[in-house]
C-alpha positions as CSV (number, residue, x, y, z in Angstrom):
1,X,103.7,-93.5,81.6
2,X,102.0,-90.2,81.5
3,X,103.3,-87.4,79.5
4,X,104.1,-85.3,82.7
5,X,106.3,-88.2,83.9
6,X,108.0,-88.6,80.6
7,X,108.8,-85.0,80.6
8,X,110.2,-85.0,84.2
9,X,112.4,-87.9,83.3
10,X,113.8,-86.2,80.2
11,X,114.6,-83.0,82.1
12,X,116.4,-85.0,84.9
13,X,118.4,-86.9,82.3
14,X,119.5,-83.7,80.7
15,X,120.5,-82.2,83.9
16,X,122.6,-85.2,84.7
17,X,124.1,-85.2,81.3
18,X,125.1,-81.4,81.8
19,X,126.8,-82.2,85.1
20,X,128.8,-85.2,83.8
21,X,129.9,-83.1,80.9
22,X,131.1,-80.4,83.1
23,X,132.9,-82.8,85.5
24,X,134.6,-84.5,82.7
25,X,135.8,-81.1,81.1
26,X,137.1,-80.0,84.6
27,X,139.0,-83.3,84.9
28,X,140.6,-82.9,81.5
29,X,141.6,-79.4,82.2
30,X,143.1,-80.4,85.6
31,X,144.9,-83.3,83.8
32,X,146.3,-81.1,81.1
33,X,147.7,-78.7,83.7
34,X,149.6,-81.7,85.4
35,X,151.1,-83.2,82.3
36,X,152.0,-79.8,80.4
37,X,155.7,-79.0,80.5
38,X,156.6,-76.2,82.8
39,X,159.1,-73.8,81.4
40,X,162.4,-73.7,83.2
41,X,162.9,-70.8,85.4
42,X,166.1,-68.8,84.7
43,X,168.4,-69.5,87.7
44,X,169.4,-66.5,89.8
45,X,173.2,-66.4,89.8
46,X,174.5,-67.1,93.3
47,X,177.2,-65.3,94.9
48,X,180.3,-67.2,94.4
49,X,183.1,-67.1,96.9
50,X,185.7,-66.1,94.3
51,X,185.8,-65.0,90.8
52,X,186.5,-67.9,88.5
53,X,189.9,-67.5,87.0
54,X,190.8,-68.5,83.4
55,X,192.6,-71.8,83.0
56,X,196.4,-71.6,83.3
57,X,198.3,-71.6,80.0
58,X,200.3,-74.7,79.3
59,X,204.0,-74.7,80.2
60,X,204.8,-75.1,76.6
61,X,202.9,-72.1,75.6
62,X,204.7,-70.1,78.3
63,X,208.2,-71.4,77.0
64,X,207.0,-70.6,73.4
65,X,206.3,-67.0,74.5
66,X,209.7,-66.8,76.2
67,X,211.4,-67.9,73.2
68,X,209.6,-65.7,70.9
69,X,210.4,-62.6,73.2
70,X,214.1,-63.4,73.1
71,X,215.8,-61.3,70.3
72,X,218.2,-63.3,68.0
73,X,221.8,-63.4,68.9
74,X,224.2,-61.3,66.6
75,X,227.9,-60.9,66.5
76,X,227.6,-57.2,67.2
77,X,225.5,-57.6,70.3
78,X,228.2,-60.0,71.6
79,X,230.9,-57.6,70.9
80,X,229.3,-54.8,72.7
81,X,228.6,-57.2,75.6
82,X,232.1,-58.6,76.1
83,X,234.9,-57.1,74.0
84,X,237.3,-55.0,76.2
85,X,235.4,-56.1,79.4
86,X,237.0,-58.0,82.4
87,X,235.0,-61.3,83.1
88,X,235.6,-64.2,85.2
89,X,235.7,-67.9,84.3
90,X,233.3,-69.6,86.7
91,X,235.0,-72.9,86.5
92,X,238.4,-71.4,87.0
93,X,239.9,-73.7,84.3
94,X,243.6,-73.4,83.0
95,X,244.6,-74.1,79.5
96,X,244.7,-72.1,76.1
97,X,242.0,-73.9,74.4
98,X,238.8,-74.5,76.3
99,X,235.6,-76.0,74.7
100,X,232.0,-75.9,76.1
101,X,228.8,-77.5,74.8
102,X,225.4,-75.8,74.2
103,X,224.6,-75.9,77.9
104,X,227.9,-74.3,79.0
105,X,229.5,-77.4,80.3
106,X,233.3,-77.9,79.8
107,X,234.4,-80.6,77.4
108,X,237.3,-82.8,78.8
109,X,238.9,-82.3,82.1
110,X,241.0,-79.1,82.2
111,X,243.1,-78.4,85.1
112,X,241.3,-76.2,87.8
113,X,243.0,-73.3,89.5
114,X,242.2,-70.3,91.8
115,X,239.7,-67.8,90.5
116,X,242.6,-65.2,90.9
117,X,244.2,-66.8,87.8
118,X,241.0,-67.0,85.8
119,X,240.1,-63.3,84.8
120,X,239.9,-62.6,81.2
121,X,239.7,-59.4,78.9
122,X,238.0,-60.3,75.6
123,X,239.7,-59.5,72.3
124,X,237.5,-60.8,69.6
125,X,234.2,-62.5,69.1
126,X,233.2,-64.6,66.1
127,X,229.6,-66.1,65.8
128,X,229.2,-68.7,63.2
129,X,226.4,-71.2,62.2
130,X,227.8,-74.0,64.5
131,X,229.7,-72.1,67.3
132,X,230.7,-69.1,69.3
133,X,234.4,-68.3,69.4
134,X,236.0,-66.0,71.9
135,X,239.5,-64.8,72.0
136,X,240.8,-63.4,75.2
137,X,243.9,-62.6,77.4
138,X,244.2,-64.2,80.8
139,X,245.0,-62.1,83.8
140,X,246.1,-62.8,87.3
141,X,244.7,-60.7,90.0
142,X,247.2,-59.2,92.5
143,X,245.7,-57.9,95.8
144,X,247.1,-54.7,97.2
145,X,247.4,-56.1,100.8
146,X,244.6,-54.2,102.6
147,X,242.7,-55.6,105.4
148,X,239.1,-56.7,104.5
149,X,237.7,-54.1,106.9
150,X,239.9,-51.2,105.5
151,X,238.2,-48.8,103.1
152,X,239.9,-48.9,99.7
153,X,238.9,-47.7,96.1
154,X,240.3,-50.6,94.4
155,X,241.2,-54.0,96.0
156,X,243.4,-55.7,93.2
157,X,245.2,-55.0,90.0
158,X,245.3,-57.3,87.1
159,X,248.5,-58.5,85.3
160,X,248.4,-60.2,82.0
161,X,249.7,-63.7,82.2
162,X,249.1,-65.4,79.0
163,X,251.6,-65.5,76.2
164,X,249.1,-65.9,73.5
165,X,245.4,-65.4,73.5
166,X,243.2,-68.0,75.1
167,X,240.5,-69.5,72.7
168,X,237.2,-70.4,74.2
169,X,234.7,-72.1,72.0
170,X,231.1,-72.7,72.8
171,X,228.8,-75.0,70.6
172,X,225.7,-73.4,69.1
173,X,222.4,-74.8,68.7
174,X,221.8,-75.4,64.8
175,X,219.1,-73.2,63.3
176,X,217.2,-75.1,60.8
177,X,214.5,-73.1,58.9
178,X,212.3,-75.2,56.7
179,X,211.9,-74.2,53.1
180,X,208.6,-73.0,51.9
181,X,206.9,-75.6,49.6
182,X,205.6,-74.2,46.2
183,X,202.2,-75.2,45.4
184,X,201.6,-76.8,41.9
185,X,199.3,-75.1,39.4
186,X,196.1,-77.1,39.4
187,X,194.4,-77.7,35.9
188,X,191.0,-76.0,35.3
189,X,188.2,-78.0,36.6
190,X,185.7,-79.8,34.2
191,X,182.1,-79.1,34.3
192,X,181.4,-82.5,35.7
193,X,183.9,-81.7,38.7
194,X,182.2,-78.1,39.2
195,X,178.8,-79.9,39.5
196,X,180.1,-82.7,41.9
197,X,181.7,-79.8,44.0
198,X,178.4,-77.9,44.2
199,X,176.6,-81.0,45.2
200,X,179.1,-81.8,47.9
201,X,179.0,-78.1,49.2
202,X,175.1,-78.3,49.4
203,X,175.4,-81.4,51.2
204,X,178.0,-80.0,53.7
205,X,175.7,-76.9,54.2
206,X,172.9,-79.0,55.3
207,X,174.9,-81.0,57.8
208,X,175.8,-79.4,61.0
209,X,179.4,-79.7,62.0
210,X,180.7,-79.5,65.5
211,X,183.2,-76.9,66.3
212,X,186.9,-77.7,66.2
213,X,188.3,-79.1,69.3
214,X,190.9,-76.9,71.1
215,X,194.6,-77.9,70.7
216,X,195.7,-80.4,73.5
217,X,198.6,-79.9,75.8
218,X,200.5,-82.6,73.5
219,X,199.8,-80.6,70.5
220,X,201.1,-77.4,72.3
221,X,204.3,-79.3,73.2
222,X,204.8,-80.4,69.7
223,X,204.3,-76.9,68.5
224,X,206.9,-75.7,71.0
225,X,209.4,-78.3,70.1
226,X,209.0,-77.5,66.5
227,X,209.5,-73.8,67.1
228,X,212.7,-74.6,69.3
229,X,214.1,-76.7,66.3
230,X,213.7,-73.8,63.8
231,X,213.8,-70.6,65.7
232,X,216.8,-68.2,65.9
233,X,215.3,-66.8,69.1
234,X,215.5,-70.2,70.9
235,X,219.2,-70.7,69.7
236,X,219.9,-67.2,71.2
237,X,218.1,-68.0,74.5
238,X,220.1,-71.2,74.8
239,X,223.4,-69.5,74.1
240,X,222.6,-66.8,76.8
241,X,222.2,-69.5,79.4
242,X,225.4,-71.2,78.4
243,X,227.3,-67.8,78.5
244,X,225.8,-67.3,82.0
245,X,227.0,-70.5,83.2
246,X,230.5,-69.9,81.9
247,X,231.2,-66.4,82.6
248,X,230.8,-63.9,85.5
249,X,230.9,-60.0,85.1
250,X,231.9,-59.8,88.7
251,X,232.2,-61.8,92.0
252,X,228.4,-62.5,92.1
253,X,226.6,-64.8,94.7
254,X,226.7,-67.6,92.4
255,X,230.4,-67.6,91.9
256,X,231.1,-67.0,95.6
257,X,229.0,-70.0,96.5
258,X,231.5,-72.3,94.5
259,X,234.6,-70.8,96.1
260,X,236.3,-72.5,99.2
261,X,235.3,-71.5,102.6
262,X,238.3,-69.4,103.3
263,X,237.5,-67.2,100.3
264,X,233.8,-67.1,101.1
265,X,234.7,-65.8,104.6
266,X,237.0,-63.2,103.2
267,X,234.4,-61.7,101.0
268,X,231.6,-61.9,103.6
269,X,234.0,-60.2,106.0
270,X,234.8,-57.4,103.4
271,X,231.1,-56.9,102.6
272,X,230.5,-56.4,106.3
273,X,233.5,-54.3,107.1
274,X,234.6,-56.5,109.9
275,X,237.4,-59.1,110.8
276,X,236.5,-62.8,110.6
277,X,235.6,-64.4,114.0
278,X,234.4,-68.1,114.4
279,X,230.7,-68.6,115.2
280,X,231.6,-70.9,118.3
281,X,231.6,-68.6,121.4
282,X,234.0,-71.0,123.2
283,X,236.9,-70.0,120.8
284,X,238.7,-67.0,122.3
285,X,241.3,-64.7,121.1
286,X,244.6,-64.9,122.8
287,X,244.5,-62.6,125.9
288,X,246.6,-61.8,129.0
289,X,247.2,-64.8,131.2
290,X,246.9,-67.1,128.1
291,X,250.0,-68.9,126.6
292,X,249.6,-68.6,122.9
293,X,249.9,-71.6,120.5
294,X,253.3,-72.2,118.8
295,X,254.2,-73.5,115.3
296,X,256.1,-76.8,115.6
297,X,257.2,-77.1,112.2
298,X,258.6,-74.9,109.5
299,X,255.8,-73.9,107.2
300,X,257.0,-74.2,103.6
301,X,254.5,-72.8,101.2
302,X,255.1,-73.5,97.5
303,X,254.8,-70.8,95.0
304,X,253.7,-71.3,91.4
305,X,255.0,-70.5,88.0
306,X,252.9,-67.5,87.4
307,X,253.8,-65.8,90.7
308,X,257.6,-66.5,90.1
309,X,257.6,-65.3,86.5
310,X,255.7,-62.0,87.3
311,X,257.4,-61.3,90.6
312,X,254.4,-61.7,92.9
313,X,255.4,-62.1,96.5
314,X,254.6,-60.9,100.0
315,X,252.8,-61.8,103.3
316,X,249.6,-63.5,103.4
317,X,247.5,-63.1,106.6
318,X,245.2,-65.8,107.6
319,X,243.0,-66.0,110.6
320,X,243.0,-69.5,112.0
321,X,241.3,-71.6,114.7
322,X,243.7,-73.8,116.6
323,X,241.9,-76.4,118.7
324,X,242.8,-77.9,122.2
325,X,244.8,-80.6,120.4
326,X,247.0,-78.2,118.4
327,X,245.2,-79.0,115.0
328,X,244.2,-76.0,112.7
329,X,240.5,-76.1,112.1
330,X,238.9,-73.2,110.5
331,X,240.8,-71.0,108.2
332,X,239.8,-67.8,106.5
333,X,241.7,-65.3,104.5
334,X,242.3,-62.0,106.2
335,X,244.7,-60.3,103.8
336,X,245.1,-62.0,100.3
337,X,247.9,-61.9,97.8
338,X,246.2,-63.4,94.8
339,X,247.9,-65.2,91.7
340,X,247.0,-68.5,93.4
341,X,249.2,-68.0,96.2
342,X,246.3,-67.9,98.7
343,X,245.4,-71.5,98.2
344,X,249.1,-72.4,98.7
345,X,249.2,-70.6,102.0
346,X,246.1,-72.3,103.3
347,X,247.3,-75.8,102.2
348,X,250.6,-75.2,104.2
349,X,248.7,-74.1,107.3
350,X,246.5,-77.2,107.1
351,X,249.6,-79.5,107.2
352,X,251.1,-77.7,110.1
353,X,251.3,-78.6,113.9
354,X,251.0,-76.4,116.9
355,X,251.4,-76.6,120.6
356,X,247.9,-75.5,121.8
357,X,247.2,-72.4,123.8
358,X,247.2,-73.0,127.6
359,X,245.2,-71.4,130.4
360,X,246.0,-72.5,133.9
361,X,247.6,-75.6,132.5
362,X,244.6,-76.4,130.5
363,X,244.7,-76.6,126.5
364,X,242.1,-74.3,124.9
365,X,240.9,-73.6,121.5
366,X,241.8,-70.1,120.2
367,X,241.8,-68.0,117.0
368,X,245.1,-66.6,115.9
369,X,246.4,-64.7,113.0
370,X,249.2,-66.3,110.8
371,X,251.5,-64.6,108.5
372,X,252.6,-66.8,105.7
373,X,255.5,-65.0,103.6
374,X,256.1,-65.8,100.0
375,X,259.3,-64.9,98.5
376,X,260.8,-65.1,94.9
377,X,262.6,-68.2,95.0
378,X,266.3,-68.4,94.6
379,X,269.1,-70.4,96.4
380,X,269.4,-67.7,99.0
381,X,265.8,-67.0,99.7
382,X,264.1,-70.2,99.4
383,X,262.2,-71.2,102.6
384,X,264.2,-73.4,104.9
385,X,267.6,-72.3,103.5
386,X,270.3,-70.5,105.7
387,X,271.2,-66.9,104.3
388,X,274.8,-66.1,104.0
389,X,276.3,-65.0,107.5
390,X,273.0,-66.0,109.5
391,X,272.9,-68.7,112.0
392,X,269.3,-69.6,111.6
393,X,267.0,-70.8,108.8
394,X,264.7,-68.3,107.2
395,X,261.1,-69.2,108.5
396,X,258.3,-68.8,106.0
397,X,255.5,-68.2,108.6
398,X,255.0,-66.7,111.8
399,X,252.2,-66.4,114.4
400,X,250.8,-63.3,115.9
401,X,247.8,-62.4,118.1
402,X,244.2,-61.9,116.8
403,X,244.8,-58.2,116.3
404,X,247.0,-58.8,113.4
405,X,250.4,-57.9,114.8
406,X,252.7,-60.8,114.0
407,X,256.4,-61.1,115.2
408,X,258.0,-62.1,111.9
409,X,261.0,-64.5,112.0
410,X,259.9,-65.9,115.4
């Protein structure tokens, strides 16, 4: 091979090596770009439809907050709330000794009477570790006889009917406050213990520890139960609920809802300044051309010991629906007496029988007013008896038209 050819061969080889080296480097660079980790882009916050709310607090935490916000119950606070005030016993229980549990439920089976015999004026309040004791006088309510739609400044008077004070006892949740435990004095650590503690501290510092887990709902419930067992505030909250279940300061809606229908109709009519009328439009009032219904029996209402003892008598006005068969259906008190006589009057009317109202020979349902008379019983005035010199028995009830004009002694 000549020198010129050798030189040409070497130059070609050198050029080829340079091309291969360049291609190889480019390929490596391209490969490194493919496999190199790409830093994650910071995500742009998207517009959320609603701002996320904080998670709701567990019910136990809410209850615990309610307990903590209730001030402890004191005897002075109870005196200011009740002593000298007129209150109503929601259950209308009779008896001189009444006992209630922590929730305000009556113990035993005391006799239930009219709410007009269940008003109390508190004399004394005594709060002890285990119970609340209330001493009060029982009063009967005597209504003045105004119609419900008549304006009056005072609807009833109260008459003390208890010979001795009534004692009302309410069980109290026992407050248990745990005693603080005194820590025992520790001996001075030895040099070996100090060295071991330092070694352990160094080891713990080098080890990453996870943050403590938040308390679970179960733990919150346990915390609340522990609070309930030891907190004077929880005991006060429970007692306040019991007192609200036992007493009413006035004729509130809760108390009215437990009264018989005839009393509810009276208070509804009074609040709306109107006379009671049945909802059924087919029930008419007695009018011209109509034969009114007639009572077929002598209505003999019984009184009670309180009314007889304190001289409570008078005329009870009831508005009654008499159906086409002559049976009294709906009864509403229009003018009460009180002292438990209103319930006696309603019971007497329910047991009565009527000749129905007639229109063109056809029996029709009507609403009428009935006057039921209560007297102080004696041999001369007892209903059904014949007064000296009279020829007819004294009737205890009469029927009038729906305007309230009754013909007594009919």
